[in-house]
C-alpha angles and dihedrals in degrees: 000000000000143000113278102242116129102064096045095040090050090048092049088055089060100052134059102201115098093233121091115244118218122237090249116054120202092256093066100029092107093224110123109221127189115249096256095048093046089055090053092048091052092048093045094054096041089050093050095045090049090057093051100257119149109243133187127170128218139194140242127231137189114234112200134174089265087062094062087091089077100054088038086064098042104037105007098243139067092228096247094292117202107237094203090091143347120271124236111221131176133225124204139192114246126240117255090249094044121117113244122215104198091196091070100049100102095021095141100017139297114328134210114266115321097337131135137211092221132039142180123244123229118213091245099040138099141189113224119197117191107192147182100211119224128260116281112298140151094272147003132177145159116212140176126214141188098231104184134007133192110256149088133264113268106215088186091062112122094230092046086053094045095057097046088111090061107052092184093058091045092049092047098046095047108042135150118235115232085270102074093215093061136061128219110249107161086185128162119239093216141306116338134227106257132175093268093052089045093052093045093053101037105023098248141029119184120072092013139114110250132168130215131199119195113190146132094221127077089203092060089046090055094042096046093046089054091049090052089053091050088050091060104276104151100209135017089223086077089065119091125195126210107191120213105199116210083212084069112025125046102239128202138075101262131104095268097055126101120262119224138209130194120213131187120202124197119169137186110351117209085231110044095191093051089045094051088048092054091048091053094049097036093197095205132115124197131190134188109219130188130190109238089209097087091167097066122099120256128230103213122200118246127250107290122266111201124221112257116263118230132184141178101249113255092182089104089061094052091095091047092053090051093050088052092054089052094048092051091051088048093049089053093042092239111120093163097051114140114258125192128184125234114238127218107239091211091059100033101046104010091248097192123120098234089050099044095049102063089052092042089233124158104254090192093229096304120204131192091212092073144041111227116211115184126193132223114272114278144181133209106193104084098060097289124154114192117214121190118199120186150136110272109235094209090057097043091048094250102110143042087206136357126218123190110186136174113226123203110228141242088023092051091222120162105223105182141358133230114195135208090254088059090050098047114113093003090124096050094097088067093051088113091059106029134048124233097011088162086076095046139069143198123200135171137212128197148130092266125027097179108150091355112118124212091025138126124204120232104208126202091252087061100044116005125233112295092007121147125230143187123207118226124200115197117192105194126207119335108245107259092021131089093222143049123275124285103255095215089071095049133091110229115224122251125229113218113199102211129182113237092212090075096047113155116247092217089072091076090061097051099063 
């Protein structure tokens, strides 16, 4: 662990401009920009450097399920990745006076040049993203997280105490980073800018050029918005700010400051070929920008205030869901099958960035755009068939899309994804016994799904023999809203542990 001096001081000796050049110039960043955006990027950088700003450019990377092997080596978990789609994550060069935590260098895999997955944030600094947004899809967002924070595990914390009965949850929520003086927090700094927010402010989101400023300082927001306009941006309503409040994040470049990470989520493109092409090209540019006037006063953003969550109440379907659980058990001839309820992480462990950070708890990459519901721990190698019964958010008006995914624990690695389109109609076979089956679903998980409809196989490549798992359901963005549903108005799914030896013969006829 040291301060990052040699590379940047040497670079500064080679250039006459007052601005700092990043270790990766645009020409070798590997991100393919359309010509019109490339021109804006060049003009924006040249304008800032001419005005004396320090400027450094980073890169964007695709993080897939296959890349989980890297964080498994460095931090022991894959952070509860959503297997619905790969993430897009940036890496950045560090400033000459920025503390270097060597334990974080290859956190998510090798990086280009001297760039890092996490960074610290100066009080007069901003990150600026110039982006060609992807083709239409179910969801897009860009979000900033406090990834680690200096501190110690507080074993007297009320949430630490509340999860003692679940050793896995306790170990994952209160976890040291590779640097033993720091804890893993992975906590959001406020609401993100998602496709709904972008469309509401600027008139359109997908297939558009849009621009993002992440900063703790209102002065930097104003100055960089003006710089973007000078670079050819037609309208300031295409600029989106993500404030990083010093009342929440520990700013600065020293060892005791928070380190941050930015993640882009893009899921389920309407045109898979076009979506995959965008992911391969990653037509985004990112700059770190520092104001050379270190004497000027800052105008810090206040503590974040979240958008209100809403929902169409599902509470009237609670009885229907219980009836469906009973019907599934009856079908399998197992009235005494064990049933466990999923829990909303927002309600169970207060999974919200500004609540996690004061207790230095791992917020698991929290996101205001979704409600995360997690199952009890289960196994599948002693003849178990896992049946999940729940309300379907896309049918109840509480989700733009639904994802149901098994996660291997303790690595917390999402191994496959079951979408709402796979769940639709799965409860229809029980319509004679259960009301409103169009708003419900039944889905099975086991090692072998031969002749079992509405089932996904979990192979030993996904979860090894005798491995354990938890299922996570995500309900993303209430239609007509900017955010995910209010969990108090939802019905959590149920997990039924069935015995495959008593499998109903009628299933073979219901494919």
